[in-house]
C-alpha positions as CSV (number, residue, x, y, z in Angstrom):
1,M,80.6,99.4,92.5
2,I,80.8,102.4,94.8
3,Y,78.7,102.5,98.0
4,C,77.5,105.9,99.2
5,V,76.4,106.0,102.9
6,E,74.7,109.3,103.4
7,D,71.5,110.0,105.4
8,D,70.5,113.1,103.5
9,S,68.4,111.7,100.6
10,A,69.0,114.7,98.3
11,I,72.8,114.6,98.7
12,R,72.8,110.8,98.4
13,D,70.7,110.8,95.2
14,L,72.9,113.4,93.7
15,M,76.0,111.5,94.5
16,V,74.7,108.3,93.0
17,Y,73.4,110.1,89.9
18,T,76.8,111.8,89.4
19,L,78.8,108.6,89.8
20,K,76.6,106.7,87.3
21,A,76.9,109.6,84.9
22,S,80.7,109.4,85.3
23,G,80.8,105.8,84.4
24,F,80.7,104.1,87.8
25,E,78.2,101.7,89.3
26,A,76.9,103.1,92.5
27,M,74.4,102.4,95.3
28,G,73.2,104.7,98.1
29,F,72.4,103.8,101.8
30,E,70.9,106.1,104.4
31,N,72.2,104.1,107.4
32,D,74.4,101.3,108.6
33,D,71.6,98.6,108.3
34,G,71.2,98.8,104.6
35,F,75.0,99.2,104.1
36,W,75.9,96.1,106.1
37,A,73.2,94.1,104.4
38,A,74.6,95.0,101.0
39,M,78.1,94.2,102.1
40,K,77.1,90.6,102.6
41,E,75.9,90.4,99.0
42,Q,78.7,92.3,97.2
43,L,81.9,94.0,98.3
44,P,82.3,97.4,96.7
45,E,85.3,98.9,94.9
46,M,85.1,102.0,97.2
47,I,83.0,103.4,100.0
48,I,82.0,107.1,100.5
49,L,81.1,107.3,104.2
50,D,79.4,110.2,106.0
51,V,80.7,110.7,109.5
52,M,77.3,111.8,111.0
53,L,74.8,108.9,110.5
54,P,71.8,107.7,112.4
55,G,72.6,104.4,114.2
56,E,76.3,103.6,113.8
57,D,78.3,106.7,112.9
58,G,80.7,106.7,110.0
59,L,83.8,106.4,112.2
60,T,82.5,103.3,113.9
61,I,81.7,101.7,110.5
62,L,85.2,102.6,109.3
63,R,86.8,100.9,112.3
64,K,84.8,97.8,111.7
65,L,85.8,97.7,108.0
66,R,89.5,98.1,108.9
67,S,89.3,95.4,111.6
68,S,88.3,92.6,109.2
69,P,90.7,91.0,106.7
70,V,87.8,90.7,104.2
71,T,87.2,94.5,104.1
72,E,90.3,96.1,105.4
73,S,91.7,97.0,101.9
74,I,88.5,98.6,100.6
75,P,89.3,102.3,100.0
76,V,87.1,104.7,102.0
77,I,86.5,108.4,101.6
78,M,85.0,110.1,104.6
79,A,82.6,113.0,104.2
80,T,83.1,115.4,107.1
81,A,81.7,118.7,108.3
82,K,83.6,121.6,106.7
83,D,85.0,123.0,110.0
84,S,85.5,119.7,111.8
85,E,89.3,119.2,111.7
86,Y,88.8,116.6,114.5
87,D,86.7,114.3,112.3
88,K,89.2,114.6,109.5
89,V,92.1,113.7,111.7
90,I,90.3,110.8,113.4
91,G,89.1,109.5,110.1
92,L,92.5,109.5,108.5
93,D,94.0,108.0,111.7
94,S,91.4,105.2,111.6
95,G,92.3,104.2,108.1
96,A,90.3,106.5,105.7
97,D,92.1,107.0,102.4
98,D,90.8,110.6,101.9
99,Y,88.1,112.9,103.0
100,L,85.5,115.3,101.5
101,A,84.6,118.5,103.4
102,K,80.9,119.3,103.3
103,P,79.5,121.0,101.3
104,F,81.5,119.5,98.4
105,G,81.0,119.7,94.7
106,M,80.2,116.6,92.7
107,M,83.1,117.0,90.3
108,E,85.5,117.3,93.3
109,M,84.0,114.0,94.6
110,V,84.6,112.3,91.3
111,S,88.2,113.7,91.1
112,R,89.0,112.5,94.6
113,I,87.5,109.0,93.9
114,K,89.7,108.6,90.8
115,A,92.8,109.8,92.6
116,V,92.3,107.3,95.5
117,L,91.5,104.5,93.1
118,R,94.8,105.2,91.2
119,R,96.8,105.2,94.4
120,V,95.1,102.0,95.7
121,E,95.5,100.2,92.4
122,K,99.3,100.6,92.7
123,K,99.5,99.0,96.1
124,R,96.4,96.7,96.1
125,S,97.2,93.4,97.6
126,V,96.0,90.2,96.1
127,V,93.4,88.7,98.4
128,L,91.9,85.2,97.8
129,S,88.8,84.2,99.7
130,L,86.6,81.1,99.9
131,G,84.0,80.5,102.6
132,D,85.6,81.6,105.9
133,I,89.2,81.4,104.5
134,V,91.0,84.6,103.5
135,L,94.5,84.5,102.1
136,D,96.4,87.8,101.5
137,E,99.3,87.2,99.1
138,T,100.9,90.6,99.7
139,K,100.9,90.3,103.5
140,H,101.5,86.5,103.3
141,T,98.7,86.0,105.9
142,V,95.8,83.6,106.3
143,H,92.6,84.2,108.4
144,V,89.7,81.9,109.1
145,A,86.5,83.7,110.2
146,D,88.7,86.7,111.0
147,K,91.1,84.7,113.2
148,P,94.8,84.6,112.1
149,V,96.1,81.1,111.2
150,T,99.9,80.3,111.4
151,L,101.0,78.1,108.5
152,T,104.4,76.7,107.5
153,L,105.6,77.8,104.0
154,K,104.5,74.6,102.4
155,E,101.1,74.6,104.1
156,Y,100.7,78.2,102.9
157,E,101.7,77.4,99.3
158,L,99.4,74.3,99.3
159,L,96.4,76.4,100.5
160,K,97.3,79.1,97.9
161,L,97.3,76.5,95.1
162,F,93.8,75.3,96.2
163,M,92.4,78.8,96.6
164,E,93.7,79.8,93.1
165,N,91.9,76.8,91.7
166,P,88.7,76.2,93.6
167,G,86.9,73.0,92.7
168,I,89.8,71.7,90.7
169,V,91.0,68.2,91.6
170,F,94.8,67.8,92.1
171,T,96.5,64.5,92.2
172,R,99.3,64.0,94.7
173,D,101.9,64.2,91.8
174,N,100.3,67.5,90.6
175,I,100.6,68.9,94.1
176,L,104.2,67.8,94.5
177,R,105.2,69.5,91.2
178,S,103.3,72.7,92.0
179,V,104.2,73.1,95.7
180,W,107.5,71.3,96.0
181,G,108.7,71.9,92.5
182,I,109.8,68.3,91.8
183,D,108.7,65.3,89.7
184,F,108.0,62.6,92.2
185,S,107.3,59.1,91.1
186,G,107.6,57.3,94.4
187,E,106.1,57.8,97.9
188,T,103.6,60.7,98.1
189,R,102.9,60.4,101.8
190,T,104.3,63.9,102.3
191,V,101.2,65.4,100.6
192,D,98.8,63.5,102.8
193,V,100.7,64.6,105.9
194,H,100.6,68.3,104.9
195,I,96.9,68.0,103.9
196,G,96.2,66.6,107.4
197,T,98.0,69.4,109.3
198,L,96.5,72.1,107.1
199,R,93.0,70.8,107.7
200,T,93.7,70.8,111.5
201,K,95.0,74.4,111.5
202,L,92.0,75.6,109.4
203,E,89.6,74.0,112.0
204,R,86.0,73.8,110.6
205,A,87.1,75.4,107.3
206,G,89.5,72.5,106.9
207,D,86.4,70.4,105.9
208,D,86.5,72.4,102.6
209,I,89.6,70.5,101.6
210,R,87.9,67.4,100.2
211,T,89.4,64.0,99.4
212,V,88.5,62.7,95.9
213,R,89.0,59.0,96.3
214,G,91.4,57.4,93.9
215,V,92.4,60.8,92.5
216,G,93.6,63.4,95.0
217,Y,92.3,66.5,96.7
218,K,90.3,69.7,95.9
219,L,89.1,72.8,97.8
220,E,85.4,73.4,97.6
221,H,83.1,75.3,99.9
222,R,79.6,74.3,100.5
223,D,77.4,76.7,102.4
224,E,75.6,74.5,105.0
225,S,73.8,77.4,106.6
């Protein structure tokens, strides 16, 4: 899915039509309100973002996208005025992956999209998310509600095991083999200790690590809003 944020309805409709005709899924938005509402429902593969928009301008939206671990890796192409070198420079410095100078041809747009997607695919990080927890395997980072969380190596690997297998119940022996790499037939208290510290560091999100009595543990998010 590609999101096109462009306030000119004629240009926006043409962009969406061209993208669909080129084999992409696409949606258009005239301002930031519709765009942010859609972002809560589905994250796109790419965003084409006009600099000049009513409400929040494109550069403000871009900075918000890049400041969140959930959206920071989504590729963004900025649409700028033809003669505005300032907007191009600021956009690229703020994290845009490329830009299109208006007026641009639809085939140029498709070509740039494909080029950016090829580049991004080569370096795309693996990001796991569940509820408020976001784990980036490439950067080896964990965030909860956009706040960084510092974990030990075993805590990180334990969380990664759960996030790769949401809803799956792991016995303590399963966890020891997967995280510690050993067959363990005796005391399994070390698993309980690490579960406890991990829950504490994740704060409210730690409640998503659930105890299955008589069996072990699982990670499962329940939206209580």
